[in-house]
Backbone as CSV, one residue per row, in Angstrom:
resi,resn,N_x,N_y,N_z,CA_x,CA_y,CA_z,C_x,C_y,C_z
1,MET,8.207,19.065,13.152,7.264,18.641,14.175,7.748,17.346,14.818
2,ASN,7.584,17.255,16.157,7.803,15.971,16.783,6.514,15.165,16.668
3,LEU,6.543,13.933,17.166,5.392,13.052,16.978,4.128,13.618,17.625
4,LYS,4.235,14.156,18.826,3.056,14.678,19.524,2.479,15.874,18.787
5,GLU,3.339,16.754,18.297,2.863,17.916,17.545,2.188,17.491,16.247
6,LEU,2.769,16.504,15.582,2.187,16.024,14.341,0.812,15.414,14.603
7,GLU,0.707,14.632,15.675,-0.564,14.003,16.028,-1.627,15.043,16.358
8,THR,-1.252,16.054,17.149,-2.202,17.099,17.533,-2.698,17.873,16.322
9,ARG,-1.778,18.208,15.428,-2.148,18.965,14.232,-3.024,18.127,13.310
10,LEU,-2.714,16.867,13.157,-3.504,15.981,12.314,-4.928,15.855,12.858
11,GLN,-5.057,15.697,14.163,-6.383,15.605,14.785,-7.171,16.882,14.545
12,SER,-6.505,18.026,14.679,-7.174,19.310,14.501,-7.677,19.481,13.068
13,LEU,-6.833,19.139,12.101,-7.227,19.271,10.695,-8.416,18.384,10.352
14,ILE,-8.378,17.171,10.836,-9.466,16.230,10.547,-10.771,16.711,11.161
15,GLU,-10.715,17.162,12.423,-11.927,17.603,13.110,-12.558,18.811,12.427
16,VAL,-11.736,19.758,11.984,-12.265,20.960,11.328,-12.994,20.594,10.046
17,ASP,-12.369,19.730,9.225,-12.995,19.351,7.961,-14.238,18.499,8.170
18,LEU,-14.229,17.651,9.188,-15.392,16.821,9.468,-16.591,17.667,9.876
19,LEU,-16.342,18.701,10.672,-17.437,19.574,11.098,-18.075,20.289,9.914
20,LYS,-17.243,20.613,8.909,-17.753,21.330,7.740,-18.549,20.424,6.809
21,ILE,-18.057,19.204,6.612,-18.617,18.335,5.580,-19.469,17.204,6.153
22,LEU,-19.026,16.614,7.251,-19.732,15.480,7.842,-20.004,15.735,9.321
23,PRO,-20.882,16.675,9.641,-21.176,16.971,11.048,-21.690,15.742,11.780
24,GLY,-21.186,15.557,12.989,-21.591,14.398,13.776,-20.669,13.209,13.650
25,ARG,-19.812,13.191,12.617,-18.857,12.089,12.446,-17.558,12.416,13.163
26,ARG,-16.839,11.373,13.559,-15.525,11.568,14.149,-14.643,10.376,13.805
27,VAL,-13.343,10.631,13.833,-12.367,9.574,13.607,-11.782,9.185,14.952
28,GLU,-11.755,7.907,15.243,-11.266,7.446,16.535,-9.835,7.926,16.782
29,ASP,-9.572,8.301,18.039,-8.255,8.811,18.421,-7.143,7.820,18.094
30,VAL,-7.427,6.518,18.269,-6.384,5.524,18.051,-5.936,5.518,16.590
31,ILE,-6.872,5.777,15.666,-6.509,5.813,14.251,-5.622,7.020,13.963
32,VAL,-5.980,8.175,14.541,-5.168,9.376,14.351,-3.771,9.159,14.923
33,GLN,-3.696,8.566,16.120,-2.400,8.320,16.757,-1.525,7.408,15.905
34,LYS,-2.109,6.322,15.420,-1.322,5.375,14.640,-0.977,5.925,13.259
35,LEU,-1.861,6.737,12.711,-1.580,7.362,11.427,-0.430,8.358,11.564
36,ALA,-0.471,9.165,12.627,0.607,10.129,12.872,1.938,9.407,13.074
37,ALA,1.914,8.307,13.827,3.139,7.540,14.057,3.657,6.936,12.754
38,ALA,2.743,6.487,11.893,3.150,5.903,10.611,3.825,6.947,9.728
39,ILE,3.280,8.167,9.732,3.906,9.242,8.955,5.286,9.552,9.522
40,HIS,5.346,9.693,10.848,6.582,10.111,11.521,7.699,9.078,11.368
41,LEU,7.343,7.797,11.437,8.357,6.739,11.452,8.760,6.243,10.066
42,ASN,8.005,6.627,9.043,8.269,6.074,7.708,8.664,7.132,6.680
43,THR,9.209,8.237,7.142,9.760,9.211,6.202,11.059,8.645,5.624
44,THR,11.453,9.167,4.487,12.689,8.710,3.862,13.465,9.908,3.330
45,LYS,14.774,9.838,3.417,15.619,10.936,2.962,15.900,10.805,1.478
46,LEU,15.678,11.879,0.733,15.907,11.883,-0.704,17.350,12.265,-1.011
47,ASP,17.739,12.078,-2.272,19.120,12.357,-2.671,19.503,13.818,-2.474
48,ASN,18.542,14.724,-2.575,18.861,16.147,-2.423,18.852,16.602,-0.970
49,GLY,18.680,15.662,-0.041,18.719,16.002,1.380,17.358,16.269,2.003
50,SER,16.334,16.444,1.188,14.996,16.673,1.734,14.404,15.352,2.219
51,VAL,13.319,15.457,2.959,12.691,14.275,3.549,11.295,14.100,2.960
52,ALA,10.987,12.901,2.492,9.685,12.622,1.876,8.789,11.877,2.848
53,ALA,7.526,12.274,2.877,6.535,11.573,3.685,6.041,10.343,2.934
54,PRO,5.558,9.330,3.629,4.988,8.171,2.946,3.806,8.586,2.070
55,ASN,3.576,7.842,0.996,2.446,8.167,0.130,1.518,6.980,-0.109
56,VAL,1.781,5.871,0.564,0.891,4.708,0.504,0.512,4.333,1.934
57,TYR,-0.768,4.346,2.238,-1.248,4.057,3.584,-2.243,2.904,3.530
58,THR,-2.031,1.914,4.386,-2.930,0.773,4.475,-3.519,0.714,5.871
59,LEU,-4.841,0.794,5.969,-5.543,0.737,7.247,-6.263,-0.599,7.333
60,VAL,-5.889,-1.399,8.321,-6.530,-2.690,8.550,-7.427,-2.543,9.766
61,MET,-8.718,-2.826,9.609,-9.657,-2.628,10.703,-10.769,-3.664,10.674
62,ASN,-11.532,-3.688,11.758,-12.659,-4.595,11.867,-13.636,-4.361,10.716
63,PRO,-14.247,-5.424,10.164,-15.167,-5.249,9.037,-16.270,-4.228,9.287
64,GLU,-16.779,-4.171,10.515,-17.839,-3.207,10.820,-17.329,-1.778,10.677
65,GLU,-16.096,-1.545,11.152,-15.511,-0.216,11.035,-15.107,0.071,9.593
66,ALA,-14.594,-0.952,8.912,-14.167,-0.769,7.519,-15.331,-0.325,6.647
67,ALA,-16.536,-0.846,6.944,-17.710,-0.469,6.155,-17.995,1.026,6.271
68,LYS,-17.714,1.609,7.441,-17.962,3.037,7.641,-17.000,3.899,6.828
69,TRP,-15.858,3.323,6.466,-14.848,4.084,5.724,-15.079,4.050,4.220
70,ARG,-16.219,3.489,3.807,-16.563,3.536,2.379,-16.897,4.955,1.938
71,ASP,-17.167,5.817,2.902,-17.548,7.204,2.611,-16.374,7.936,1.961
72,GLU,-16.514,8.294,0.682,-15.430,8.956,-0.046,-15.081,10.312,0.571
73,LYS,-16.074,10.979,1.153,-15.791,12.270,1.784,-14.861,12.101,2.980
74,LEU,-15.097,11.062,3.770,-14.253,10.811,4.936,-12.818,10.519,4.519
75,LEU,-12.649,9.692,3.483,-11.297,9.386,3.009,-10.629,10.616,2.409
76,ALA,-11.390,11.437,1.708,-10.827,12.660,1.126,-10.339,13.596,2.229
77,ILE,-11.103,13.691,3.315,-10.702,14.521,4.450,-9.407,13.993,5.050
78,LEU,-9.337,12.694,5.222,-8.149,12.091,5.810,-6.920,12.321,4.942
79,LEU,-7.079,12.133,3.638,-5.958,12.326,2.724,-5.514,13.788,2.676
80,HIS,-6.473,14.696,2.655,-6.138,16.117,2.650,-5.379,16.492,3.922
81,SER,-5.793,15.936,5.055,-5.124,16.228,6.327,-3.705,15.672,6.340
82,ILE,-3.516,14.480,5.759,-2.180,13.884,5.691,-1.240,14.772,4.889
83,VAL,-1.710,15.208,3.708,-0.879,16.064,2.852,-0.548,17.370,3.556
84,THR,-1.538,17.984,4.186,-1.333,19.277,4.843,-0.345,19.176,5.991
85,VAL,-0.543,18.200,6.869,0.332,18.085,8.032,1.749,17.697,7.612
86,ALA,1.882,16.890,6.559,3.218,16.519,6.082,3.963,17.730,5.535
87,GLN,3.259,18.558,4.762,3.901,19.752,4.216,4.233,20.760,5.315
88,GLU,3.357,20.898,6.306,3.645,21.799,7.416,4.853,21.325,8.219
89,ALA,5.067,20.011,8.265,6.212,19.455,8.987,7.497,19.546,8.167
90,GLY,7.386,20.015,6.910,8.570,20.173,6.077,8.898,18.958,5.234
91,PHE,7.959,17.989,5.165,8.190,16.801,4.358,7.721,17.037,2.925
92,ARG,8.407,16.435,1.981,7.971,16.503,0.592,6.911,15.445,0.335
93,ILE,5.994,15.758,-0.572,4.998,14.804,-1.046,5.341,14.518,-2.498
94,THR,5.900,13.332,-2.774,6.386,13.040,-4.121,5.266,12.765,-5.109
95,ILE,4.230,12.047,-4.674,3.041,11.831,-5.503,1.829,11.844,-4.588
96,SER,0.649,12.007,-5.180,-0.568,12.023,-4.374,-0.699,10.716,-3.598
97,PRO,-0.966,10.801,-2.298,-1.068,9.578,-1.495,-2.334,8.801,-1.795
98,ILE,-2.283,7.510,-1.471,-3.454,6.657,-1.591,-3.679,5.948,-0.262
99,ILE,-4.930,5.594,0.002,-5.282,4.838,1.201,-6.011,3.577,0.767
100,THR,-5.602,2.445,1.324,-6.294,1.181,1.104,-6.898,0.731,2.427
101,ILE,-8.175,0.383,2.413,-8.863,-0.109,3.597,-9.015,-1.616,3.477
102,ILE,-8.515,-2.352,4.460,-8.626,-3.810,4.472,-9.399,-4.232,5.710
103,ALA,-10.416,-5.054,5.529,-11.225,-5.548,6.641,-10.628,-6.847,7.168
104,ASP,-10.536,-6.933,8.497,-9.981,-8.119,9.139,-10.745,-8.377,10.431
105,GLU,-11.375,-9.548,10.527,-12.185,-9.869,11.695,-11.356,-9.968,12.970
106,LYS,-10.049,-10.150,12.845,-9.208,-10.280,14.030,-8.932,-8.939,14.712
107,ILE,-9.205,-7.841,14.019,-9.004,-6.517,14.596,-10.259,-6.133,15.377
108,SER,-10.074,-5.711,16.617,-11.216,-5.349,17.447,-11.819,-4.019,16.989
109,LEU,-13.065,-3.786,17.382,-13.716,-2.524,17.070,-12.941,-1.367,17.692
110,ARG,-12.938,-0.231,17.020,-12.268,0.981,17.477,-10.747,0.811,17.587
111,ASP,-10.227,-0.177,16.871,-8.781,-0.335,16.778,-8.435,-0.456,15.307
112,ALA,-7.172,-0.347,14.988,-6.733,-0.450,13.596,-5.236,-0.653,13.547
113,GLN,-4.794,-1.237,12.459,-3.374,-1.283,12.147,-3.137,-0.319,10.993
114,VAL,-2.087,0.468,11.090,-1.776,1.427,10.034,-0.366,1.169,9.534
115,MET,-0.238,0.925,8.228,1.066,0.716,7.605,1.291,1.804,6.569
116,ALA,2.485,2.352,6.543,2.808,3.420,5.594,4.080,3.057,4.843
117,SER,4.105,3.376,3.564,5.284,3.082,2.757,5.343,4.074,1.597
118,HIS,6.299,3.845,0.709,6.555,4.806,-0.369,6.377,4.163,-1.735
119,ARG,5.716,4.896,-2.603,5.679,4.550,-4.019,6.110,5.802,-4.764
120,ILE,7.018,5.646,-5.705,7.639,6.822,-6.304,7.015,7.226,-7.627
121,GLU,6.876,6.284,-8.560,6.438,6.668,-9.895,4.937,6.903,-9.922
122,PRO,4.447,7.736,-10.847,3.017,7.999,-10.953,2.232,6.725,-11.210
123,MET,0.974,6.715,-10.762,0.136,5.535,-10.897,-0.072,5.148,-12.357
124,ALA,-0.012,6.112,-13.278,-0.239,5.814,-14.691,0.799,4.857,-15.245
125,GLU,1.950,4.755,-14.563,3.009,3.901,-15.055,2.949,2.499,-14.461
126,THR,1.874,2.184,-13.748,1.789,0.907,-13.056,2.031,-0.277,-13.972
127,ASN,1.455,-0.242,-15.174,1.572,-1.384,-16.057,2.840,-1.370,-16.905
128,ALA,3.666,-0.351,-16.736,4.920,-0.311,-17.485,5.883,-1.342,-16.911
129,SER,6.534,-2.089,-17.754,7.491,-3.092,-17.295,8.769,-2.940,-18.092
130,PRO,9.703,-2.081,-17.617,10.912,-1.801,-18.379,11.923,-2.933,-18.339
131,LEU,11.665,-3.975,-17.559,12.639,-5.034,-17.413,12.504,-6.062,-18.533
132,ASP,13.624,-6.693,-18.863,13.592,-7.794,-19.810,13.093,-9.027,-19.079
133,THR,11.869,-9.447,-19.367,11.275,-10.558,-18.631,11.557,-11.907,-19.286
134,GLY,12.496,-11.942,-20.186,12.774,-13.181,-20.884,13.504,-14.208,-20.042
135,LYS,14.246,-13.789,-19.041,14.979,-14.753,-18.227,15.085,-14.245,-16.796
136,LEU,15.281,-15.179,-15.896,15.422,-14.825,-14.492,16.829,-14.321,-14.210
137,GLU,16.930,-13.484,-13.236,18.228,-12.974,-12.821,18.965,-14.041,-12.016
138,ASP,20.280,-13.910,-11.928,21.073,-14.792,-11.097,20.512,-14.767,-9.672
139,PRO,20.351,-15.956,-9.016,19.790,-15.989,-7.665,20.532,-15.104,-6.670
140,SER,21.831,-14.889,-6.903,22.606,-14.044,-5.992,22.177,-12.585,-6.064
141,LYS,21.434,-12.221,-7.134,20.981,-10.838,-7.297,19.483,-10.710,-7.036
142,MET,18.935,-11.688,-6.342,17.519,-11.628,-6.004,17.232,-10.446,-5.076
143,PRO,16.025,-9.884,-5.139,15.652,-8.814,-4.199,15.797,-9.319,-2.762
144,GLU,16.453,-8.544,-1.924,16.705,-8.969,-0.559,15.572,-8.531,0.369
145,ASN,15.279,-9.412,1.330,14.315,-9.100,2.392,12.961,-8.661,1.863
146,ALA,12.522,-9.283,0.760,11.209,-8.966,0.202,10.173,-9.905,0.805
147,PHE,8.935,-9.437,0.874,7.882,-10.236,1.489,6.521,-9.756,1.003
148,LEU,5.502,-10.580,1.248,4.113,-10.219,1.004,3.361,-10.238,2.321
149,ILE,2.507,-9.247,2.533,1.580,-9.267,3.663,0.236,-9.696,3.085
150,VAL,-0.228,-10.867,3.496,-1.441,-11.463,2.929,-2.641,-11.104,3.797
151,GLU,-3.585,-10.342,3.202,-4.797,-9.908,3.889,-4.495,-9.191,5.206
152,GLY,-3.336,-8.533,5.263,-3.012,-7.691,6.398,-2.540,-8.409,7.638
153,VAL,-2.493,-9.754,7.628,-2.176,-10.466,8.866,-1.072,-11.515,8.722
154,LYS,-0.835,-12.017,7.535,0.155,-13.064,7.329,1.329,-12.528,6.526
155,VAL,2.541,-12.803,6.978,3.743,-12.374,6.263,4.350,-13.586,5.566
156,PHE,4.519,-13.479,4.253,5.092,-14.559,3.450,6.410,-14.069,2.855
157,PRO,7.559,-14.538,3.344,8.853,-14.093,2.801,9.077,-14.610,1.394
158,LEU,9.660,-13.773,0.557,9.922,-14.131,-0.834,11.392,-14.529,-0.969
159,LYS,11.650,-15.813,-0.881,13.021,-16.310,-0.855,13.390,-17.116,-2.102
160,LEU,12.431,-17.286,-3.014,12.685,-18.044,-4.236,12.591,-17.125,-5.446
161,PRO,13.308,-17.440,-6.528,13.242,-16.581,-7.725,11.903,-16.645,-8.441
162,VAL,11.146,-17.714,-8.212,9.808,-17.842,-8.801,8.834,-18.249,-7.707
163,ILE,7.761,-17.490,-7.559,6.720,-17.783,-6.570,5.397,-17.883,-7.309
164,ASN,4.809,-19.077,-7.324,3.491,-19.260,-7.921,2.424,-19.113,-6.845
165,ILE,1.341,-18.429,-7.199,0.283,-18.125,-6.239,-1.056,-18.606,-6.791
166,GLY,-1.822,-19.296,-5.963,-3.140,-19.752,-6.387,-3.723,-20.738,-5.396
167,ARG,-4.838,-21.371,-5.777,-5.513,-22.317,-4.886,-4.873,-23.704,-4.905
168,ARG,-4.216,-24.055,-5.992,-3.614,-25.395,-6.091,-2.568,-25.600,-5.006
169,LEU,-2.522,-26.792,-4.466,-1.613,-27.083,-3.366,-0.150,-27.125,-3.786
170,ASP,0.118,-27.190,-5.109,1.517,-27.211,-5.538,2.088,-25.807,-5.754
171,ASN,1.300,-24.767,-5.468,1.822,-23.397,-5.516,2.703,-23.136,-4.302
172,GLN,3.686,-22.236,-4.475,4.500,-21.861,-3.322,3.677,-21.098,-2.272
173,LEU,2.783,-20.249,-2.756,1.867,-19.534,-1.866,0.447,-19.988,-2.202
174,VAL,-0.140,-20.759,-1.298,-1.478,-21.310,-1.519,-2.499,-20.450,-0.783
175,ILE,-3.466,-19.917,-1.507,-4.522,-19.102,-0.908,-5.853,-19.816,-1.128
176,ASP,-6.424,-20.287,-0.045,-7.666,-21.053,-0.106,-8.845,-20.094,-0.079
177,ASP,-9.146,-19.522,-1.236,-10.254,-18.578,-1.362,-10.883,-18.810,-2.725
178,PRO,-12.217,-18.951,-2.787,-12.866,-19.268,-4.067,-12.692,-18.208,-5.139
179,ARG,-12.348,-16.975,-4.743,-12.159,-15.916,-5.735,-10.850,-16.076,-6.500
180,VAL,-9.911,-16.795,-5.885,-8.576,-16.956,-6.457,-8.559,-18.171,-7.385
181,SER,-7.954,-18.015,-8.560,-7.861,-19.130,-9.512,-6.869,-20.176,-9.012
182,ARG,-6.970,-21.375,-9.583,-6.059,-22.455,-9.162,-4.607,-22.064,-9.421
183,ASN,-4.350,-21.483,-10.562,-3.038,-20.907,-10.866,-3.292,-19.444,-11.225
184,HIS,-3.156,-18.560,-10.261,-3.641,-17.185,-10.439,-2.548,-16.221,-10.903
185,ALA,-1.414,-16.217,-10.200,-0.368,-15.233,-10.507,1.001,-15.822,-10.202
186,GLN,2.011,-15.145,-10.697,3.388,-15.577,-10.469,4.264,-14.358,-10.203
187,LEU,5.153,-14.493,-9.219,6.183,-13.479,-8.977,7.506,-14.025,-9.487
188,ARG,8.241,-13.210,-10.246,9.544,-13.621,-10.754,10.571,-12.556,-10.407
189,ALA,11.741,-12.997,-9.946,12.838,-12.082,-9.649,13.595,-11.790,-10.936
190,ILE,13.562,-10.540,-11.369,14.197,-10.137,-12.630,14.996,-8.862,-12.390
191,LYS,16.299,-8.932,-12.618,17.179,-7.772,-12.495,17.020,-7.060,-11.148
192,GLY,16.975,-7.841,-10.102,16.931,-7.271,-8.765,15.572,-6.773,-8.327
193,ARG,14.530,-7.013,-9.129,13.168,-6.607,-8.772,12.240,-7.810,-8.881
194,PHE,11.133,-7.756,-8.160,10.094,-8.750,-8.358,9.071,-8.198,-9.344
195,VAL,8.671,-9.050,-10.272,7.639,-8.697,-11.250,6.481,-9.661,-11.054
196,VAL,5.265,-9.137,-10.979,4.087,-9.984,-10.842,3.452,-10.189,-12.217
197,PHE,3.112,-11.426,-12.519,2.479,-11.794,-13.776,1.106,-12.402,-13.484
198,ASP,0.107,-12.006,-14.230,-1.194,-12.660,-14.145,-1.179,-13.884,-15.043
199,LEU,-1.640,-15.028,-14.523,-1.610,-16.281,-15.286,-2.979,-16.578,-15.895
200,ASN,-3.506,-15.571,-16.615,-4.820,-15.710,-17.249,-5.893,-16.113,-16.240
201,SER,-5.840,-15.480,-15.079,-6.787,-15.794,-14.011,-8.186,-15.318,-14.369
202,THR,-9.179,-15.919,-13.722,-10.571,-15.548,-13.980,-10.896,-14.174,-13.410
203,GLY,-10.490,-13.930,-12.161,-10.831,-12.669,-11.489,-9.859,-11.540,-11.749
204,GLY,-8.707,-11.825,-12.346,-7.738,-10.784,-12.664,-6.774,-10.467,-11.536
205,THR,-5.668,-9.849,-11.908,-4.656,-9.381,-10.967,-4.567,-7.869,-11.093
206,PHE,-4.678,-7.184,-9.977,-4.671,-5.724,-9.956,-3.531,-5.232,-9.072
207,VAL,-2.878,-4.160,-9.485,-1.837,-3.526,-8.683,-2.241,-2.081,-8.446
208,ASN,-2.465,-1.739,-7.181,-2.922,-0.401,-6.805,-4.180,0.012,-7.583
209,GLY,-5.088,-0.956,-7.726,-6.376,-0.654,-8.333,-6.419,-0.749,-9.842
210,GLN,-5.281,-1.004,-10.492,-5.249,-1.083,-11.951,-4.958,-2.513,-12.388
211,ARG,-5.759,-3.004,-13.327,-5.559,-4.368,-13.808,-4.221,-4.465,-14.525
212,ALA,-3.516,-5.557,-14.278,-2.176,-5.694,-14.844,-1.952,-7.113,-15.341
213,SER,-1.226,-7.225,-16.443,-0.798,-8.537,-16.921,0.606,-8.842,-16.401
214,GLN,1.455,-7.806,-16.340,2.768,-7.932,-15.712,3.195,-6.551,-15.223
215,THR,3.697,-6.495,-14.013,4.025,-5.215,-13.402,5.221,-5.353,-12.471
216,VAL,6.161,-4.445,-12.575,7.268,-4.375,-11.635,6.725,-3.909,-10.287
217,LEU,7.135,-4.565,-9.214,6.628,-4.241,-7.887,7.605,-3.367,-7.118
218,TYR,7.055,-2.399,-6.379,7.825,-1.550,-5.492,7.202,-1.597,-4.106
219,PRO,8.002,-1.386,-3.053,7.467,-1.474,-1.692,6.228,-0.610,-1.508
220,GLY,5.206,-1.206,-0.913,3.956,-0.498,-0.690,2.890,-0.795,-1.718
221,ASP,3.258,-1.467,-2.816,2.270,-1.806,-3.826,1.233,-2.768,-3.243
222,VAL,-0.018,-2.521,-3.568,-1.114,-3.379,-3.123,-1.567,-4.232,-4.304
223,ILE,-1.384,-5.536,-4.193,-1.790,-6.483,-5.223,-3.136,-7.063,-4.815
224,SER,-4.074,-7.089,-5.729,-5.370,-7.698,-5.465,-5.578,-8.856,-6.419
225,LEU,-5.739,-10.047,-5.872,-6.039,-11.232,-6.677,-7.531,-11.483,-6.589
226,ALA,-8.281,-10.880,-7.513,-9.742,-11.003,-7.534,-10.359,-10.582,-6.210
227,GLY,-9.719,-9.650,-5.504,-10.257,-9.147,-4.239,-9.476,-9.557,-3.019
228,VAL,-8.565,-10.516,-3.136,-7.713,-10.918,-2.013,-6.466,-10.031,-2.026
229,ALA,-6.255,-9.300,-0.945,-5.211,-8.270,-0.929,-3.863,-8.807,-0.451
230,LEU,-2.821,-8.479,-1.214,-1.436,-8.763,-0.848,-0.672,-7.452,-0.923
231,ILE,0.110,-7.149,0.097,0.931,-5.935,0.092,2.389,-6.339,-0.071
232,PHE,3.039,-5.799,-1.095,4.447,-6.114,-1.323,5.313,-5.195,-0.482
233,GLY,6.259,-5.781,0.221,7.172,-4.990,1.042,8.600,-5.452,0.871
234,GLN,9.532,-4.592,1.244,10.949,-4.933,1.146,11.733,-4.064,2.110
235,ASP,12.492,-4.696,2.995,13.353,-3.962,3.904,14.598,-3.507,3.147
236,ASN,14.972,-2.230,3.322,16.145,-1.669,2.651,16.121,-1.930,1.154
237,PRO,15.076,-1.436,0.447,14.977,-1.671,-0.996,16.096,-0.976,-1.742
238,PRO,16.427,-1.421,-2.968,17.491,-0.786,-3.761,17.104,0.634,-4.121
239,PRO,18.096,1.511,-4.363,17.792,2.902,-4.705,17.048,3.015,-6.011
240,ARG,16.254,4.074,-6.140,15.503,4.339,-7.368,16.229,5.410,-8.175
241,PRO,16.770,5.101,-9.358,17.475,6.105,-10.155,16.572,7.234,-10.629
242,ASP,15.258,6.973,-10.697,14.344,8.004,-11.169,13.892,8.934,-10.063
243,LEU,14.357,8.697,-8.841,13.884,9.477,-7.702,14.277,10.942,-7.809
244,LYS,15.436,11.219,-8.411,15.907,12.597,-8.502,14.984,13.457,-9.355
245,GLU,14.289,12.820,-10.292,13.430,13.582,-11.197,12.009,13.736,-10.668
246,THR,11.722,13.163,-9.515,10.371,13.221,-8.970,10.125,14.566,-8.320
247,ALA,9.044,15.194,-8.668,8.728,16.522,-8.134,7.630,16.430,-7.100
248,PRO,7.627,17.343,-6.096,6.581,17.344,-5.096,5.287,17.899,-5.673
249,LEU,4.206,17.664,-4.967,2.944,18.264,-5.373,3.050,19.771,-5.257
250,PRO,2.701,20.537,-6.271,2.809,21.992,-6.179,1.825,22.588,-5.202
251,ASN,0.682,21.946,-5.049,-0.317,22.499,-4.147,-1.240,21.379,-3.712
252,ALA,-1.318,21.124,-2.409,-2.100,19.997,-1.905,-3.576,20.168,-2.180
253,THR,-4.021,21.427,-2.370,-5.450,21.643,-2.569,-5.849,21.463,-4.028
254,THR,-4.888,21.657,-4.950,-5.222,21.522,-6.366,-5.003,20.108,-6.865
255,ASP,-4.034,19.364,-6.272,-3.806,17.987,-6.668,-4.590,17.088,-5.726
256,ARG,-5.727,16.676,-6.171,-6.610,15.912,-5.305,-6.056,14.520,-5.048
257,PRO,-5.892,14.133,-3.783,-5.423,12.784,-3.482,-6.448,11.761,-3.940
258,THR,-5.980,10.542,-4.154,-6.879,9.487,-4.569,-6.950,8.423,-3.496
259,ALA,-8.035,7.711,-3.449,-8.216,6.646,-2.469,-8.595,5.372,-3.186
260,ILE,-8.024,4.270,-2.729,-8.395,2.968,-3.241,-9.124,2.237,-2.130
261,LEU,-10.353,1.847,-2.370,-11.155,1.174,-1.366,-11.092,-0.326,-1.593
262,VAL,-10.742,-1.038,-0.539,-10.727,-2.490,-0.596,-11.497,-2.989,0.606
263,ASP,-12.437,-3.889,0.389,-13.232,-4.399,1.497,-13.359,-5.905,1.358
264,HIS,-12.467,-6.632,2.038,-12.562,-8.077,1.988,-12.520,-8.617,3.417
265,SER,-12.990,-9.814,3.579,-12.764,-10.537,4.817,-11.473,-11.315,4.648
266,THR,-10.856,-11.703,5.757,-9.556,-12.360,5.712,-9.653,-13.727,5.062
267,ALA,-8.793,-13.955,4.085,-8.762,-15.266,3.418,-7.941,-16.227,4.233
268,ARG,-8.312,-17.515,4.163,-7.510,-18.524,4.835,-6.270,-18.773,4.007
269,LEU,-5.148,-18.869,4.708,-3.871,-19.009,4.008,-3.222,-20.323,4.377
270,LYS,-2.758,-21.035,3.379,-1.966,-22.233,3.607,-0.631,-22.023,2.926
271,LYS,0.415,-22.316,3.615,1.740,-22.126,3.031,2.438,-23.486,2.939
272,LYS,2.887,-23.778,1.754,3.543,-25.074,1.564,4.970,-25.013,2.091
């Protein structure tokens, strides 16, 4: 499918399911357009030559609109349509996709930002940390072009082997939000990957909806610091050796997609 065909098919699938389950509801055209473009532009070629569709979607929208997306039926319809249109286009679905909704007052009504990326390993492995966290890797082997998207609007490049995050002004990434602890979390570059550590924070550190004490980060991971959302990204990430063993969903209707709901207002960010 080209982009226009993908967009048309996605709109059709969503409308049919909405009429069946949520009569009277509709999804704004701009969201469908941007979602279709995100799928089309963020596919990745696998080692066996097949093409994988993104499986992590982040929708940033006005708080008023974000509140309407709390409806689990609406998100289920959207996820089902994404899986269906991706498979019809010949893309592989490596794991069930997830959608994160982020509220941002700077986004106008009936508009949205849509970001799509890839997460390979199953969500159950989120807290697995196969790396030796006893020492930092040589700075020359630091993850290249890694960054955090803070509350969907601020980009913080990760250029140091250790990044401390919290309310204290001596942190590398200072987040002025009462939900965040003074010393909340730490990112460490270990063996070419960034690992996030919770520093015994009050509100906890979550990765893709699961509480974590230490977790290896992959592009598209959504980190929540007591409700403040950070998205980890990396341009041209290193290859995944486990990618060859990843299997597609056998049936989009039997493997129910999951949705992660996040509803925050934009936190004020100070960068030292």
